[in-house]
Every structure is written in structure tokens, then in C-alpha cells.
N, C-alpha and C positions, 0 to 999 in steps of 0.2 A: 743745807739740811732740809729746807722746805721742799726741795725737789724730791728727795728721797721719801720724805713723809707723804708726799702726794701719791707715790707708788704703793706704799703700804695701805693707804686709805682706799685703794681700789679693790681690796679683798672681796667685799660683798658683790661688787659688780662682776668681778672675774668669776666668782662662784655661780652667779646667775647666768653668765655667758656659757659656762660649762653645762649647766642644767638645760639651757636651750639646745645645745648641741646634742645632749643625751636624749632629749625628747624627740629630736629629729632622727635618732637612731644612727648617729655617725659611727663609722667603722674604721676610720683612719684620720691621722692628723698630719698636716703639712705646715711647716714653719718656713715662710717665704720672705727672703730678704735680699739685699743688694749691698755688696761691699761690707762695711762694718756691721750692718744689721744681720746679714747672713752669718758672718763670723760669730756674732753674739748668740745666735741660735744653736750653734753646734753643741754647746755644753748641755742644753736642755733636750736636744735629741738624744744625746748620750745618757742623760739621766733616766729617761723613759726606757730606752733600749736595754739598759743594764738590768732593769727591774721587771720588765713586762714584755709580753708577746704582742702588745697592742702596736699596730703599725704606726710609726712616726718617722718623718723624713724632713730634714732641713734642706732647702733647695735655693738655688740662685735664681732670682726672679726672671731675668731675661732668657736664661737657658730653659727654664721650666715652661715658659710660654711656647717655646719652639719644640720641646721634646716631650713635655707632659709626663705622665706616669699612668700605667694601665689601671691602677687602683683609684685614680683621682676622678671624682664625679659627684653626684648629688648626695652621696652618703659620706662626703669628706668635710672636714673643717680645715680652713686655711687661715693661719694667723699671719698678719703683715705688720711690720714695724717700720716707722720712719719718724725720726725726731721732729722734723719739720712738717711731715705729712705731705711732702711735695715730690718725693723721689719718683722720677718718671718711670723707671723700670718696674718699681713696685706697683705703681698705679696701673700700668699695663697688665701686670699679673693679676690685679684685682678684677679687672674687666674679664680676663680669661677665666678666672675662677668662677665668676658669677655666670658666665656663659655655660660653664660645666654644671651649674646648679649647686656648687658647694656653698656652705655657710662661711661667710667671710667676717673675720674679726680684725679690727685695726687698733694698733697701739700708737699713740702719738701725743704730742703736747699741745696741739692746737685744734679746738673743736670745730673751727670753720675751715680747716684745711681740706684739700681734695681727698686725702686718705680717709679722714673722719666722715666726710660726706658720702664717699663711695662704698664703704663697707657696711655690712648688715648690722654689726655691733661695733661701736667705737668706744674704746676705753681711754679716757683722757687724763693725763697727768699735768703737773705744772710744766710750762715750757722748758725745754732743754733738760728734762728729767731722764737723762741717758746714763748708763745703758738700761736695757729693758729686762735685766736679770730677775728682779723681784717679781714682776708681773708674770713672766714666763715660768718662773719657779712655782708660784702660787697655782697657776693653771695646771701645770703638769703634775704637781704633787697632789692636788685635789683630784685630778683624773685617776691617778694611781690609787688614791685612797678609796675612791668609790668602787674600784675593782678589787679591793682587798690586797693591794700590792705595796701599800705604804701606810703603815699603822700610825705614824706620828704626825699626820698633817696638822692637827689642831695645835700640837706643841710647837711645830715649826712655825706656823703662822703667827702664834703669839710671840715667839722669840724674834721673829723678823721685825717686830715693832721696835726692838732695840737698835736695829741696824743704822738708822740715820745718825744717832749719837756715836755709835761705834766707829762708823766710817770717818767721822770728824777726828777721832783719836788716831785712826790709821793714817790719815793724811798728816797729822801733826808728827807722828812717829816717823813717817817715811820722808818727811821734808828735808832733813839734813842729808840723808843718803841721796835723795834726788838732786839736791843742789850740788853735792860733791860730784855726782856723775855728770851733770850738765857742765860744770866748770871744767872738768877733766876732758870732756868730749866736745867742747865748743867748736873745735876745728876738725873733728872726725867726720869723714864723709861716707863711711861704710860701716854698717853694723850687721852682725850675724845673730839671728834670734832663733831660740829653740824652746819648744814647749811640748807638753803631752797631756793626755787625758782631757779633763774638762777645762784646762786652761790653754789648750791648743788654739781654740777660737780666739782667745785674748791675744795670743802670740801673733796669729795671722792678722788680726785687726790692728795691733800696735805697729806692726811692720808696714802694712800697706796704707792704712788710713791715717796714721799719725806721722811716722818718720818719713814715709814717701810723700804722701799727699800734703801734709801740713808743714813739713820741714824740708822737702825736696832732697832727702838723703837716700843714698843707695842702700838697699838691704837684701839679705837673703833670709828667708824664713823656712824652717824645716821641722817636721815632727821628730821628736826624739827617737822614735822607733825606726825612722828612715835615715837618721843622721849618718849611720855607718854604712850606708849603701850608696855613697857617692859624695855627699856634701862635705864630709870630713876633709876632703882633699883641698878645700879652700882655706883651711885654717893655717895661719902663720903666726909668728910670735907677737905681731902687733895687731892682730885682728881683734876688734872689739866684739866680744861675745856677750849676748844678753840671754840669760837662762831664767825662764819662768818656772818656778816650782809650785804646784798645787799640792793638795793633801789626799789625793785618791790613790788607787792601787798602782798607778803608773809611775810613782816616784822612783822606783829602781831604774827605769829607763833614763830618767833625768840624772840620776846619780852616776850612771855609766858615762853619759855625755860629759858631766862635770869632771870626772876623773881624767878623761881624754883632754878636755879643754884646758884644764890647769897644767897639764903636762906640756902642751904645745903652744899655748897662748899666754902672754903676760898681761892680758887685759880681759879677765873673766868677771862679769858682773852678774851676781845672783840676786834675784828678787823672789822671795819665798813667802807665801801667804801664812805659813806656819810661824813666822816671826811676829805675828800680830795677835795679841791676847784674845780679843773678842769676848770680853766678860759677859756672861749670861747666855752665851750660845753653847748649846750642848755639843760635846765632842763629835757625836755622830752626824751633826749638821755642818761642821766646819768645812768639809771638803766641798759641799754644795755651794758655799759662799766664796770659795777661792777666786772665781772669776771676778766678782764684784770687788773683793778686797784688792786684787792686783790691778784692777781698773783704777781704783782710787790711788794706788801707788804710782802707776804710770801717768796719771793725770798730773801729779806733782812733778814728775820728770819732765813732762811736756811743757809745763809752765816755765820751769827753770831753763830748759833748752831754748825756748822761744826768747827769753830774756838774754841769755848768754850769747846767743847767735844773732840777736837783733833781727829775728825773723818771726813775725806774728803768725800765730796759728790760724789766722783767718785769711791769709793771702793765698790765692790760687792763680796759676797761669792759665789752666785749661778747664778744670772741673767746674761746670756750670758757668763758664765764662765764654767759651767758644762753642760752635756747633760741632757735634760729633755723632 
């Protein structure tokens, strides 16, 4: 809970960072990540893009350094996230951004980390305060608010203070379902994950950064809108399908996938942010919080999977172990 509280406490610093960017006359925003941090940024790119013409782009750090973007330069702001503050691809992208004259903002849990030291503005939470949804939501919502494109920033920011306690309740409610899933799938070596809208990034992250990296399980991940353009051919009656439902306009895409999945697979697992009450959160904000709600749910799944499979979430064969 203290970790989430530390993100809420950054509100004033985030607003100051935005003010600094505006005083510099920034004309575009780049969200730069690697692996899970890139996936985490996709929802916030979408949040701005749906409501504004202000240019925003989520990019993969190592690719961005090589390909850049014609808009990227001294009138840009680049936000970088790294839980440890030591991600090499991200640090290289910071160097690149500073060479281009962009204002760099770093989000991490360690004030003495390379990321905190390298960026122009470092926004520090408690260690391991992951994911970065609250910080990114506060920054982007405030940006839209100053442009007259999001009228409820103050209301949203106040309601976010409830989030640490609410996520504890989400974790408690999700725990029995997570434990049941882990027990049933302790020997399952392949999972097929589908998501859409602002929980697509969460789907991507959970597939690659948790089930593959932390549990060495084989997965397929596909956006619901693309499922019927090839990936459906992989579904068999014993295929473990994990469907992530958010609460935005793309739910019909997921409902279509669900109908197909339940017809052809006997192992369909649905995790839906709408199942969690979130007392005190206004209905119009629920969809914005779907990624962090489902992240809390999947965290419980991960913990139970690790126990059931006797495979610690901290074990790696290659990642940050060998040279590559």
C-alpha cells in the first residue's frame, strides 16, 4: 500500500514537471520504455490520442535510438520509466534524447539510480512502486486539462487518493480466483492471451514479462481486433485462453473473442476489471483505471503460479545474467 501511496504523493511534482515543459514550449510527448515499461505506456498514449490532437507516441527505447522520429527534438518531452532505474536500453535512450535537446523526465523508485541521475527531472516513488500508471495518468490528464480537453482533472486526482486502499480490496477479491487458476494450470506450458483497448498493454506485458520471463512459459498474445485474422487457428479444445476485459469502448471486440473462445476451447479464463467495485471512483474514470486494476489481479495470479509451480518470479536464465 505504501508503494501506491508514494505514487499519489507525486502529484505536485508531476504538475511542476508539466509546467516546466510548458514553459519550454514543448509541442509533443514521447513515452519511452523497454519491455514491460513500454507496454505500460500504451494505455497512456491511447488516453491522450483519444481526446486530443496533441502529438504523443509510446516508443521502444532501443528502436527509437536507431530510427528516431522526425518530430523529436528540442521542443519535445520524453518520459522514461524504469523500476530499478538501471535498464540499459532506457538509459541509452536518455542519452539520445538529451543529445536531441529534449526535456527528459525519469520515473523510478531509486533516487541514486542511473536513470534518476541522467534525466533532467526525476520523479521518485518508493522502491518497486510498479506499475507507473498513476504517475503517467496524472501527467497526461493534467496536460489535457491545461488544453481544455479534460475537464475533470481535479476530481480524478482527488479520487486517485483512494486507489491504494481500493487495490488492496481488489487483491483480496481476486485472490481465490487467482489461486484456482494457478492450481489448475500448474502444469500448463502454453497460454493464449487476448486484450484490447487500454488493457492491450497489460496483456502484452503479462504475456512477455511475467509468463515468459518469470515463469518460462510459452505464450501467444494478440489484440482482440487482430484475433480473427490468423491467430484463431491456434485454438484447440484444451488451449488455455486468458482474456483481459477493460471497460472502454473496445469491449465488443473482446466479447466477440469470448464467444469464439467458449465455443472451441474448454479452458477460457476471463479477468475483467468491471468485476471489482472501486468504491468512491466515479463511473467515468473506471476505464482509465482498468490497467492498474488488472495488474493487481495478475499480480495475485503470478504469486500463486510461482508457488504452485515451485518457480520463483526472481529466477532468470538469460535476462541480466548473460551478455547479449
